[in-house]
C-alpha positions as CSV (number, residue, x, y, z in Angstrom):
1,X,-55.1,12.4,12.1
2,X,-54.6,9.5,14.6
3,X,-52.3,10.0,17.6
4,X,-49.6,7.5,16.4
5,X,-49.6,9.0,12.9
6,X,-49.3,12.5,14.3
7,X,-46.4,11.4,16.6
8,X,-44.6,9.8,13.7
9,X,-44.9,12.9,11.6
10,X,-43.6,15.1,14.4
11,X,-40.8,12.7,15.0
12,X,-39.8,12.8,11.4
13,X,-39.9,16.6,11.4
14,X,-37.7,16.8,14.5
15,X,-35.3,14.3,13.0
16,X,-35.1,16.3,9.8
17,X,-34.4,19.5,11.7
18,X,-31.8,18.0,14.0
19,X,-29.8,16.2,11.4
20,X,-29.9,18.9,8.7
21,X,-27.1,20.3,10.9
22,X,-23.6,18.8,10.7
23,X,-23.0,15.8,13.0
24,X,-20.0,15.2,15.3
25,X,-17.7,14.4,12.3
26,X,-17.7,18.0,11.2
27,X,-14.7,18.7,13.5
28,X,-12.6,15.8,12.2
29,X,-9.6,15.9,9.9
30,X,-10.2,12.8,7.8
31,X,-11.7,13.6,4.4
32,X,-13.7,10.3,4.7
33,X,-15.3,11.4,7.9
34,X,-15.9,14.8,6.6
35,X,-17.8,13.3,3.7
36,X,-20.2,11.9,6.3
37,X,-20.4,15.1,8.4
38,X,-23.8,16.1,7.0
39,X,-25.4,12.7,7.2
40,X,-28.6,12.5,9.3
41,X,-26.8,9.6,11.1
42,X,-25.6,10.6,14.5
43,X,-22.1,9.5,13.8
44,X,-19.3,9.5,16.4
45,X,-15.6,9.4,15.5
46,X,-13.7,6.4,17.0
47,X,-12.9,6.9,20.7
48,X,-14.2,6.2,24.2
49,X,-17.2,8.5,24.2
50,X,-19.6,6.4,22.0
51,X,-18.7,3.2,23.8
52,X,-19.3,4.8,27.2
53,X,-22.7,5.9,25.9
54,X,-23.5,2.4,24.6
55,X,-22.7,1.0,28.1
56,X,-25.0,3.6,29.8
57,X,-27.9,2.9,27.3
58,X,-27.2,-0.8,26.9
59,X,-27.2,-0.4,23.1
60,X,-25.2,-2.3,20.5
61,X,-22.6,-0.3,18.5
62,X,-22.4,0.0,14.8
63,X,-18.8,0.5,13.6
64,X,-18.8,1.5,9.9
65,X,-15.4,1.6,8.2
66,X,-14.3,2.9,4.9
67,X,-12.0,5.4,3.2
68,X,-12.4,8.4,1.0
69,X,-11.5,6.9,-2.4
70,X,-13.8,3.9,-1.9
71,X,-16.5,3.8,-4.6
72,X,-18.9,1.4,-2.8
73,X,-18.5,3.5,0.4
74,X,-19.9,6.4,-1.5
75,X,-22.7,4.3,-2.9
76,X,-23.8,3.0,0.6
77,X,-23.6,6.5,2.0
78,X,-25.9,7.9,-0.7
79,X,-28.4,5.0,-0.5
80,X,-28.6,4.5,3.2
81,X,-26.7,7.0,5.4
82,X,-28.2,10.0,3.7
83,X,-31.7,8.6,4.0
84,X,-33.6,10.1,6.9
85,X,-35.7,7.1,7.7
86,X,-32.7,4.8,7.7
87,X,-30.7,7.2,9.8
88,X,-33.5,7.6,12.3
89,X,-33.6,3.8,12.8
90,X,-29.8,3.7,13.2
91,X,-29.9,6.6,15.7
92,X,-32.7,5.0,17.8
93,X,-31.3,1.5,18.0
94,X,-27.5,1.8,17.8
95,X,-24.6,4.0,18.8
96,X,-23.0,4.7,15.4
97,X,-19.2,5.2,14.8
98,X,-17.6,6.1,11.5
99,X,-14.0,5.1,11.0
100,X,-11.4,5.9,8.4
101,X,-9.5,2.7,7.9
102,X,-6.4,4.6,7.0
103,X,-6.4,6.6,10.2
104,X,-7.1,3.5,12.4
105,X,-5.7,0.5,10.5
106,X,-5.5,-1.5,13.8
107,X,-9.3,-1.1,14.2
108,X,-9.9,-2.1,10.6
109,X,-7.6,-5.1,10.9
110,X,-9.4,-6.5,13.9
111,X,-13.0,-6.0,12.6
112,X,-12.0,-7.2,9.1
113,X,-10.6,-10.4,10.6
114,X,-13.9,-10.8,12.5
115,X,-16.0,-10.3,9.4
116,X,-13.9,-12.7,7.4
117,X,-14.2,-15.3,10.2
118,X,-18.0,-14.8,10.1
119,X,-18.6,-14.8,6.3
120,X,-15.4,-15.8,4.6
121,X,-14.8,-12.5,2.8
122,X,-14.3,-8.8,3.5
123,X,-14.0,-5.4,1.9
124,X,-15.2,-1.9,2.2
125,X,-17.4,-0.4,3.4
126,X,-17.1,-2.7,6.4
127,X,-20.1,-2.6,8.8
128,X,-19.6,-4.4,12.1
129,X,-22.0,-4.8,15.0
130,X,-20.1,-4.8,18.3
131,X,-20.8,-4.8,22.0
132,X,-20.1,-1.8,24.3
133,X,-16.9,-3.5,25.2
134,X,-15.8,-3.3,21.5
135,X,-16.2,-7.0,20.8
136,X,-17.7,-7.9,17.4
137,X,-20.6,-10.2,17.1
138,X,-21.7,-9.8,13.4
139,X,-20.7,-7.9,10.4
140,X,-20.5,-7.6,6.6
141,X,-19.6,-5.2,3.8
142,X,-21.9,-3.3,1.5
143,X,-25.7,-3.8,2.0
144,X,-28.2,-2.4,-0.5
145,X,-31.3,-0.3,0.4
146,X,-33.5,-3.2,-0.8
147,X,-32.7,-6.9,-0.8
148,X,-30.4,-7.7,-3.7
149,X,-27.2,-9.6,-4.6
150,X,-28.4,-12.5,-2.4
151,X,-28.1,-10.4,0.7
152,X,-30.7,-8.6,2.9
153,X,-31.3,-4.9,2.8
154,X,-29.5,-2.7,5.2
155,X,-32.7,-2.0,7.1
156,X,-33.5,-5.7,7.3
157,X,-30.0,-6.5,8.7
158,X,-30.3,-3.7,11.3
159,X,-33.7,-4.9,12.4
160,X,-32.4,-8.4,12.8
161,X,-29.4,-7.2,14.8
162,X,-31.6,-5.2,17.1
163,X,-33.9,-8.1,17.6
164,X,-31.2,-10.5,18.7
165,X,-29.6,-7.9,20.9
166,X,-32.9,-7.5,22.8
167,X,-34.1,-11.2,22.8
168,X,-30.8,-13.1,22.8
169,X,-28.6,-10.7,24.7
170,X,-26.6,-13.3,26.7
171,X,-25.9,-15.3,23.5
172,X,-24.7,-12.2,21.7
173,X,-22.3,-11.4,24.5
174,X,-21.0,-15.0,24.6
175,X,-20.6,-15.1,20.9
176,X,-18.7,-11.8,21.0
177,X,-16.3,-13.1,23.7
178,X,-15.7,-16.3,21.7
179,X,-14.9,-14.1,18.6
180,X,-12.4,-12.1,20.5
181,X,-10.7,-15.3,21.8
182,X,-10.7,-16.7,18.3
183,X,-9.0,-13.5,17.0
184,X,-6.4,-13.6,19.7
185,X,-5.6,-17.2,19.0
186,X,-5.5,-16.7,15.2
187,X,-3.2,-13.7,15.7
188,X,-0.6,-15.5,17.8
189,X,-0.7,-18.6,15.6
190,X,-0.3,-16.7,12.4
191,X,3.4,-17.5,12.0
192,X,4.4,-21.0,11.1
193,X,7.1,-23.3,12.3
194,X,10.7,-23.6,11.1
195,X,11.3,-26.0,8.2
196,X,14.6,-27.5,7.2
197,X,17.0,-24.9,6.0
198,X,15.6,-23.6,2.7
199,X,17.8,-24.0,-0.4
200,X,17.8,-23.2,-4.1
201,X,15.2,-26.0,-4.7
202,X,13.0,-24.4,-2.1
203,X,13.1,-21.1,-3.9
204,X,12.3,-22.8,-7.2
205,X,9.2,-24.2,-5.6
206,X,8.1,-20.8,-4.5
207,X,8.6,-19.4,-8.0
208,X,6.7,-22.5,-9.4
209,X,3.8,-21.8,-7.1
210,X,3.7,-18.2,-8.2
211,X,3.8,-19.2,-11.8
212,X,0.9,-21.6,-11.3
213,X,-1.2,-18.6,-10.4
214,X,0.1,-16.6,-13.3
215,X,-2.1,-15.4,-16.2
216,X,0.6,-16.1,-18.8
217,X,-1.3,-14.5,-21.6
218,X,-2.5,-11.3,-20.0
219,X,0.0,-10.9,-17.2
220,X,-0.6,-10.7,-13.4
221,X,-1.9,-13.4,-11.1
222,X,-5.3,-15.0,-11.2
223,X,-8.4,-13.8,-12.8
224,X,-10.3,-10.5,-12.3
225,X,-10.1,-8.4,-10.3
226,X,-6.4,-8.0,-10.8
227,X,-4.1,-6.2,-8.4
228,X,-0.5,-5.1,-9.3
229,X,1.1,-7.9,-7.3
230,X,4.4,-6.0,-7.0
231,X,5.9,-8.2,-4.3
232,X,5.3,-11.3,-6.4
233,X,6.7,-9.6,-9.5
234,X,9.8,-8.6,-7.5
235,X,10.3,-12.1,-6.3
236,X,10.2,-13.4,-9.9
237,X,12.7,-10.7,-11.0
238,X,15.1,-11.7,-8.3
239,X,14.5,-15.4,-8.9
240,X,15.6,-14.9,-12.5
241,X,18.7,-13.0,-11.2
242,X,19.7,-15.8,-8.8
243,X,18.7,-18.8,-10.9
244,X,18.6,-17.8,-14.5
245,X,15.0,-18.9,-14.7
246,X,13.7,-17.3,-18.0
247,X,10.1,-18.1,-17.3
248,X,10.2,-16.1,-14.1
249,X,11.6,-13.1,-15.9
250,X,9.2,-13.4,-18.8
251,X,6.2,-13.4,-16.6
252,X,7.4,-10.5,-14.5
253,X,7.9,-8.4,-17.5
254,X,4.7,-9.4,-19.2
255,X,2.9,-8.3,-16.1
256,X,4.5,-4.9,-16.0
257,X,4.1,-4.4,-19.7
258,X,0.4,-5.3,-19.5
259,X,-0.2,-2.8,-16.7
260,X,1.8,-0.1,-18.5
261,X,-0.3,-0.6,-21.6
262,X,-3.6,-1.0,-19.8
263,X,-6.2,1.3,-18.5
264,X,-4.9,0.7,-14.9
265,X,-2.1,3.1,-16.0
266,X,-3.3,6.6,-16.7
267,X,-2.1,7.2,-20.2
268,X,-2.5,11.0,-20.0
269,X,-1.6,11.9,-16.4
270,X,0.7,9.0,-15.4
271,X,0.1,7.0,-12.2
272,X,-1.5,3.7,-11.5
273,X,-5.0,3.0,-10.3
274,X,-5.7,0.6,-7.4
275,X,-6.6,-2.5,-9.5
276,X,-8.2,-3.7,-12.7
277,X,-11.8,-5.0,-12.7
278,X,-11.1,-7.2,-15.7
279,X,-8.5,-9.7,-16.8
280,X,-7.1,-7.5,-19.6
281,X,-6.1,-4.6,-17.3
282,X,-8.5,-2.3,-19.3
283,X,-11.0,-1.1,-16.7
284,X,-9.5,0.0,-13.4
285,X,-11.2,0.9,-10.2
286,X,-10.1,4.5,-10.8
287,X,-8.9,5.4,-7.3
288,X,-5.2,6.2,-7.2
289,X,-3.4,5.3,-4.0
290,X,0.0,6.6,-2.9
291,X,1.2,3.2,-1.8
292,X,0.5,1.4,-5.1
293,X,2.4,4.0,-7.0
294,X,5.4,3.9,-4.6
295,X,5.6,0.1,-4.8
296,X,5.3,0.1,-8.6
297,X,8.1,2.7,-8.9
298,X,10.4,0.4,-6.9
299,X,9.5,-2.6,-9.0
300,X,9.9,-0.7,-12.3
301,X,13.4,0.4,-11.0
302,X,14.3,-3.3,-10.6
303,X,13.0,-4.1,-14.1
304,X,15.1,-1.3,-15.6
305,X,18.2,-2.4,-13.7
306,X,17.9,-5.9,-15.0
307,X,16.9,-5.2,-18.6
308,X,18.1,-1.6,-19.2
309,X,14.9,-1.2,-21.1
310,X,14.2,2.6,-21.1
311,X,10.4,2.0,-21.0
312,X,10.6,1.0,-17.4
313,X,12.6,4.0,-16.5
314,X,10.3,6.3,-18.3
315,X,7.2,5.0,-16.6
316,X,8.8,5.0,-13.2
317,X,9.8,8.7,-13.7
318,X,6.4,9.6,-15.0
319,X,4.8,8.0,-12.0
320,X,7.1,9.9,-9.6
321,X,6.1,13.1,-11.6
322,X,2.4,12.2,-11.2
323,X,2.8,11.7,-7.4
324,X,4.7,15.0,-7.1
325,X,2.2,16.9,-9.1
326,X,-1.1,15.3,-7.8
327,X,-0.3,14.0,-4.3
328,X,2.4,16.3,-2.8
329,X,1.4,19.0,-0.4
330,X,3.1,22.4,-0.3
331,X,4.5,21.4,3.1
332,X,6.5,18.6,1.6
333,X,4.6,15.5,2.4
334,X,2.4,13.2,0.3
335,X,-1.3,12.8,0.4
336,X,-3.1,9.5,0.5
337,X,-5.1,9.2,-2.7
338,X,-7.3,10.5,-5.5
339,X,-10.9,9.5,-5.5
340,X,-12.4,7.1,-8.1
341,X,-15.5,9.3,-8.5
342,X,-16.2,12.8,-9.7
343,X,-19.6,14.3,-10.1
344,X,-21.0,11.2,-8.5
345,X,-19.8,8.9,-11.3
346,X,-16.9,6.5,-11.2
347,X,-14.1,7.3,-13.7
348,X,-15.8,10.3,-15.2
349,X,-12.7,12.4,-15.1
350,X,-10.6,9.8,-17.0
351,X,-13.0,8.4,-19.6
352,X,-13.9,9.7,-23.1
353,X,-17.3,9.4,-24.8
354,X,-17.0,9.6,-28.6
355,X,-18.4,13.1,-28.9
356,X,-15.9,14.3,-26.2
357,X,-13.1,12.7,-28.2
358,X,-14.2,14.4,-31.4
359,X,-14.6,17.7,-29.6
360,X,-11.1,17.5,-28.3
361,X,-9.3,16.2,-31.4
362,X,-11.6,16.7,-34.3
363,X,-12.3,14.2,-37.1
364,X,-9.8,11.9,-38.9
365,X,-7.7,10.7,-36.0
366,X,-7.3,7.1,-37.1
367,X,-3.8,6.8,-35.7
368,X,-4.6,7.9,-32.2
369,X,-7.9,6.0,-32.2
370,X,-6.0,2.8,-33.1
371,X,-3.3,3.6,-30.5
372,X,-5.7,4.3,-27.6
373,X,-8.4,1.8,-28.6
374,X,-11.1,4.4,-29.0
375,X,-14.5,3.2,-30.4
376,X,-17.5,5.1,-31.4
377,X,-19.7,2.9,-29.2
378,X,-17.0,2.9,-26.4
379,X,-14.8,0.2,-25.0
380,X,-16.3,0.3,-21.5
381,X,-19.8,1.0,-20.5
382,X,-20.5,3.3,-23.5
383,X,-17.4,5.4,-23.0
384,X,-13.7,4.9,-23.6
385,X,-10.8,4.2,-21.3
386,X,-7.5,5.2,-22.8
387,X,-5.0,2.3,-23.2
388,X,-2.4,1.2,-25.6
389,X,-4.5,-1.0,-27.8
390,X,-1.9,-1.2,-30.6
391,X,1.8,-0.2,-30.1
392,X,3.1,2.7,-32.1
393,X,5.5,0.4,-34.0
394,X,2.7,-1.8,-35.2
395,X,0.7,1.2,-36.4
396,X,3.8,2.5,-38.3
397,X,4.1,-0.8,-40.1
398,X,0.4,-1.0,-41.0
399,X,0.1,2.6,-42.2
400,X,3.5,2.9,-43.9
401,X,4.4,6.1,-42.0
402,X,7.4,6.6,-39.8
403,X,7.4,5.7,-36.1
404,X,8.3,9.3,-35.3
405,X,5.2,10.5,-37.1
406,X,3.0,8.1,-35.0
407,X,4.6,9.1,-31.8
408,X,4.2,12.8,-32.7
409,X,0.5,12.3,-33.4
410,X,0.1,10.5,-30.1
411,X,1.9,13.3,-28.2
412,X,-0.1,16.0,-29.9
413,X,-3.3,14.2,-29.0
414,X,-2.3,13.9,-25.4
415,X,-1.7,17.6,-25.2
416,X,-5.2,18.4,-26.5
417,X,-6.9,15.8,-24.4
418,X,-5.2,17.2,-21.3
419,X,-6.4,20.7,-22.1
420,X,-10.0,19.3,-22.5
421,X,-9.7,17.2,-19.3
422,X,-8.4,20.2,-17.3
423,X,-11.9,21.8,-17.6
424,X,-13.6,18.8,-16.0
425,X,-14.5,18.5,-12.3
426,X,-11.5,16.8,-10.6
427,X,-11.8,13.8,-8.4
428,X,-11.4,14.6,-4.7
429,X,-8.1,14.3,-3.0
430,X,-7.7,12.5,0.4
431,X,-5.4,15.2,1.7
432,X,-4.2,13.6,4.9
433,X,-0.7,12.1,5.1
434,X,0.2,8.7,6.6
435,X,3.7,8.1,7.8
436,X,3.8,4.5,6.5
437,X,2.7,5.4,3.0
438,X,5.0,8.4,2.9
439,X,7.9,6.2,3.9
440,X,7.1,3.8,1.1
441,X,7.3,6.7,-1.4
442,X,10.6,7.8,0.2
443,X,12.0,4.3,-0.4
444,X,10.9,4.6,-4.1
445,X,12.8,7.9,-4.4
446,X,16.0,6.5,-3.0
447,X,15.7,3.4,-5.2
448,X,15.1,5.6,-8.3
449,X,18.2,7.7,-7.4
450,X,20.3,4.4,-7.3
451,X,18.7,2.7,-10.4
452,X,18.8,5.8,-12.6
453,X,21.9,7.5,-11.2
454,X,19.9,10.6,-10.7
455,X,21.0,12.9,-7.8
456,X,17.7,14.8,-8.0
457,X,15.8,11.8,-6.5
458,X,18.3,11.4,-3.6
459,X,17.9,15.2,-2.9
460,X,14.1,14.8,-2.9
461,X,14.4,11.7,-0.7
462,X,16.5,13.5,1.9
463,X,14.2,16.6,2.0
464,X,11.2,14.3,2.4
465,X,12.8,12.2,5.0
466,X,13.6,15.2,7.1
467,X,10.0,16.4,6.6
468,X,8.7,13.0,7.9
469,X,10.9,13.0,11.0
470,X,10.0,16.6,11.8
471,X,6.3,16.5,11.2
472,X,5.2,13.0,12.4
473,X,7.1,13.3,15.7
474,X,5.5,15.1,18.7
475,X,7.4,15.2,22.0
476,X,9.7,12.5,20.8
477,X,6.9,10.1,19.8
478,X,6.0,9.1,16.3
479,X,2.4,9.5,15.0
480,X,0.5,7.8,12.2
481,X,-1.4,10.7,10.6
482,X,-0.5,14.3,9.7
483,X,-2.8,17.0,8.4
484,X,-3.0,20.8,8.6
485,X,0.2,21.0,10.7
486,X,-1.0,18.5,13.3
487,X,0.3,14.9,13.8
488,X,-2.0,12.5,15.7
489,X,-2.9,8.9,16.4
490,X,0.0,6.7,17.8
491,X,2.3,5.2,15.1
492,X,1.8,1.5,14.2
493,X,4.3,-1.1,13.4
494,X,4.3,-0.4,9.7
495,X,4.9,3.3,10.4
496,X,8.1,2.4,12.2
497,X,9.1,-0.5,10.0
498,X,8.8,1.5,6.7
499,X,10.4,4.6,8.2
500,X,13.4,2.6,9.4
501,X,13.8,1.0,6.0
502,X,13.5,4.4,4.3
503,X,16.3,5.7,6.5
504,X,18.4,2.7,5.6
505,X,17.7,3.0,1.9
506,X,18.6,6.7,1.9
507,X,21.8,6.0,3.8
508,X,22.8,3.5,1.2
509,X,21.9,5.8,-1.7
510,X,23.5,8.9,-0.3
511,X,26.4,7.8,1.9
512,X,24.9,9.7,4.8
513,X,25.4,7.1,7.5
514,X,23.7,9.2,10.3
515,X,20.5,7.7,9.1
516,X,21.6,4.2,10.0
517,X,22.3,5.4,13.5
518,X,18.8,7.0,13.7
519,X,17.2,3.9,12.2
520,X,18.9,1.7,14.8
521,X,17.7,3.8,17.7
522,X,14.2,3.6,16.3
523,X,14.6,-0.1,16.0
524,X,15.5,-0.4,19.6
525,X,12.3,1.4,20.5
526,X,10.2,-1.0,18.4
527,X,11.8,-4.0,20.1
528,X,10.9,-2.4,23.5
529,X,7.4,-1.3,22.7
530,X,6.0,-3.8,20.0
531,X,7.7,-7.0,21.1
532,X,5.7,-10.2,21.1
533,X,6.7,-13.3,23.1
534,X,7.6,-15.1,19.9
535,X,10.1,-13.6,17.5
536,X,7.5,-11.4,15.6
537,X,6.1,-8.0,16.6
538,X,2.7,-6.8,17.5
539,X,1.0,-4.3,15.1
540,X,0.3,-1.9,18.0
541,X,2.4,-0.5,20.8
542,X,2.0,-1.9,24.3
543,X,0.9,1.6,25.3
544,X,-2.2,1.3,23.1
545,X,-5.3,-0.2,24.8
546,X,-8.1,0.9,22.4
547,X,-9.0,-2.5,21.0
548,X,-9.3,-5.9,22.7
549,X,-7.0,-7.8,20.3
550,X,-3.3,-6.9,19.6
551,X,-2.6,-8.4,16.2
552,X,0.6,-10.1,15.0
553,X,0.3,-9.4,11.3
554,X,2.5,-11.4,8.9
555,X,0.6,-11.3,5.6
556,X,1.5,-9.1,2.7
557,X,-1.7,-7.2,1.7
558,X,-1.7,-4.1,-0.5
559,X,1.6,-3.2,1.2
560,X,4.4,-5.4,2.6
561,X,4.0,-7.1,6.0
562,X,5.4,-4.8,8.7
563,X,7.0,-7.9,10.3
564,X,8.7,-8.9,7.1
565,X,10.1,-5.3,6.7
566,X,11.2,-5.5,10.4
567,X,13.1,-8.7,9.6
568,X,14.9,-6.9,6.8
569,X,15.6,-3.9,9.1
570,X,17.0,-6.2,11.8
571,X,19.5,-7.7,9.3
572,X,20.6,-4.3,7.9
573,X,20.9,-2.5,11.2
574,X,22.3,-5.6,12.9
575,X,25.1,-5.9,10.4
576,X,25.9,-2.1,10.5
577,X,25.8,-1.9,14.3
578,X,27.4,-5.4,14.7
579,X,24.5,-6.6,16.9
580,X,24.5,-10.3,16.3
581,X,21.2,-10.8,18.2
582,X,19.4,-8.6,15.7
583,X,20.9,-10.6,12.8
584,X,19.9,-13.9,14.4
585,X,16.4,-12.7,15.1
586,X,16.0,-11.7,11.4
587,X,17.0,-15.2,10.4
588,X,14.6,-16.7,12.9
589,X,11.7,-14.6,11.6
590,X,12.3,-15.5,8.0
591,X,12.8,-19.2,8.9
592,X,9.6,-19.3,10.9
593,X,7.7,-18.1,7.9
594,X,9.3,-20.4,5.4
595,X,6.6,-23.0,5.3
596,X,3.8,-20.6,4.7
597,X,5.9,-18.6,2.2
598,X,6.4,-21.7,0.1
599,X,2.7,-22.7,0.2
600,X,1.1,-19.3,-0.2
601,X,3.8,-17.3,-2.0
602,X,1.5,-14.6,-3.4
603,X,0.4,-13.7,0.2
604,X,4.0,-13.7,1.5
605,X,5.9,-12.1,-1.3
606,X,8.2,-9.9,0.8
607,X,9.0,-12.8,3.1
608,X,9.7,-14.9,0.0
609,X,12.2,-12.3,-1.3
610,X,14.0,-12.2,2.0
611,X,14.1,-16.0,2.2
612,X,15.5,-16.2,-1.4
613,X,18.2,-13.5,-0.6
614,X,19.2,-15.5,2.5
615,X,19.6,-18.6,0.3
616,X,21.7,-16.7,-2.1
617,X,23.8,-15.3,0.7
618,X,23.0,-11.8,2.0
619,X,26.0,-9.5,1.9
620,X,27.0,-6.1,3.4
621,X,29.2,-4.1,1.1
622,X,31.4,-1.3,2.4
623,X,32.9,1.1,-0.1
624,X,35.7,3.0,1.6
625,X,37.8,5.9,0.2
626,X,37.6,9.2,-1.5
627,X,36.1,7.7,-4.7
628,X,33.5,5.6,-2.9
629,X,30.5,7.7,-4.0
630,X,31.3,7.3,-7.7
631,X,32.2,3.7,-7.4
632,X,29.0,3.1,-5.5
633,X,27.1,4.4,-8.5
634,X,29.0,2.0,-10.7
635,X,28.3,-0.9,-8.3
636,X,24.6,-0.1,-8.4
637,X,24.4,-0.3,-12.2
638,X,24.3,-4.0,-11.6
639,X,21.4,-5.8,-10.0
640,X,22.3,-7.3,-6.6
641,X,19.2,-7.6,-4.4
642,X,21.0,-9.7,-1.8
643,X,23.5,-7.0,-1.0
644,X,23.2,-3.8,1.0
645,X,25.9,-1.2,0.5
646,X,27.2,1.7,2.6
647,X,30.0,4.2,2.0
648,X,32.8,5.4,4.2
649,X,34.2,8.7,2.9
650,X,36.6,9.4,5.7
651,X,38.1,7.8,8.9
652,X,35.2,8.8,11.1
653,X,33.7,5.5,12.1
654,X,30.0,6.4,12.6
655,X,29.0,2.8,12.5
656,X,30.8,-0.2,14.1
657,X,31.1,-2.1,10.8
658,X,33.2,0.8,9.4
659,X,35.9,0.6,11.9
660,X,39.3,-0.2,10.4
661,X,37.9,-0.1,6.9
662,X,39.3,3.3,5.7
663,X,42.6,3.7,3.9
664,X,43.5,7.2,2.8
665,X,43.7,7.8,-1.0
666,X,42.7,4.2,-1.8
667,X,39.4,2.7,-2.8
668,X,38.7,-0.4,-0.8
669,X,35.6,-2.5,-1.1
670,X,34.8,-5.0,1.7
671,X,32.2,-7.7,1.2
672,X,30.8,-9.0,4.5
673,X,28.6,-11.9,5.3
674,X,27.1,-12.7,8.7
675,X,30.2,-14.6,9.6
676,X,33.0,-12.3,8.6
677,X,34.3,-9.6,6.1
678,X,36.5,-10.8,3.2
679,X,39.7,-9.2,2.4
680,X,39.2,-5.9,0.6
681,X,39.2,-5.6,-3.2
682,X,39.9,-2.5,-5.3
683,X,37.4,-2.8,-8.2
684,X,33.7,-3.0,-8.6
685,X,34.1,-6.0,-10.9
686,X,35.9,-7.9,-8.1
687,X,33.3,-6.9,-5.6
688,X,30.4,-8.1,-7.8
689,X,32.1,-11.4,-8.2
690,X,32.3,-11.8,-4.4
691,X,28.6,-10.6,-4.0
692,X,27.4,-13.3,-6.4
693,X,29.2,-16.1,-4.5
694,X,26.9,-18.0,-2.2
695,X,27.8,-18.0,1.5
């Protein structure tokens, strides 16, 4: 055996021995990082240590970002990061960092922006090559083990990155510096300029632009892949309320109906998957995220309040039940997600091959086969995704049996399928808790309590709100992640923004105004610690120095823009605390975004809703007197998205706006605009009339 061949063999044996042991990720809390803890790659978690080593050894850094429910992250791990030869090359030529994007959204935002600037698109897994000073110089998403999909193999890409690092080192550093400067400029220029004061015609243009994107046959927006688009749907629901536009309402409801009937909604367990891979909403990407379900509950509550169609209430309640059953910890918080995969296969837990269907239900199930769209050959990749292929009413007409008989057959089939499914290997649970996503779920609970008049949801919201404040706070400072009794990683702008709004939502739903006081104190902190020279807010605190770019994020992604939610918070807290500077800042933020909101309405849905409410005339409603709680429930039976209501049950003026608004033994309802409060009225009907009048 030649000397070089012998050395290579020994090196491989040593590598196999060393990396058959867990790597540094074994001590992490993130389920995604723990999934990679036995890779032969010498992974570091995010922090100073790997960058210090890179500086000492003059090596480039590979930052690989993903999350536990990501299917293609699992694929790349199996194909490349578990491969010893690939891992050996990574360990020799790079310092490798594995990042959970949900733990470090600021890191993900910066490197995602860089990759999108380089290649025009992004996604996960996100693989970025950066300097020891954390500046990105190249990156992409999934790379196969062999050249495919018009992209190089992972090994080819790494070899090229190593080559340019060694041979074009100065150019790489210059390009990285230019990228950082570009990202800084793009961040501060993300907000637009004020336009003329928007009016009803402006709001109609926004609705028109959304409807141009609409798939009017199948629901949703655009072609596959299709995401829920809850903020765009909410805008259309509210636009119908303010303008009477029937097309807006029709498309909003078609979209919700299509999702409810599709495979994106779990017909057995409840809960919505992340998105549909096809136009028809049949085949989801099977991961289930807390934030999607929270946002969909809120939108379904709006649909119910407008239409009084019990279907929307039932699906919202089933979704809450799913989240409580599948994503709630015994401590009281909510987990992040359920995986798309089980037993190494996407969707295996949720799909039904013909023989599995027959084994669960037996022969002669024509009714349920027609209802769920079951086919012997399968309706997706040789297996079946349950969806409502034919409504129960249509089956009753076709078969001549009663609707009740059809519904009974479907219910019995569901019970048997659930028993069969319970014996399968369950998808993994990402069992960390994020403050921002928990706050979104808390908002949904408060909204359900108001929309459905159900005290149980308000009780659940209060208990959960107290859990968040208690568990995510350490030494008076909020944190982003909680797991196993420990909160860590400094809170981001969306953590604060969503929590403030959750507090305000619960105060309105319950009449417990201490939460407005707490929200306002937290808002003061955000203004101090996240303020940007313009009217927007940075995504990270001024105390955080981990990344070279502080981002000003204004886009709605899968969740609402934290800046948009802060604009909403400034108005609510500003009105309650009578701080005109906060109210003015809210108006300035919305105005600054008006141009982009009109042009790119789908990407700025939350901003669009705020803008439309301002045009309609945002109102603060104070219900005062011993009967204020009951009358508040009556008020909330109506849909009034431009109004925020609070209650004053006694003459203790916890909030400045409540002063001189309590009269013993008498119900008084004050409707206030930014300019003044109108004279009190004594009935909900009169109050609703004042709410609907434009300022």
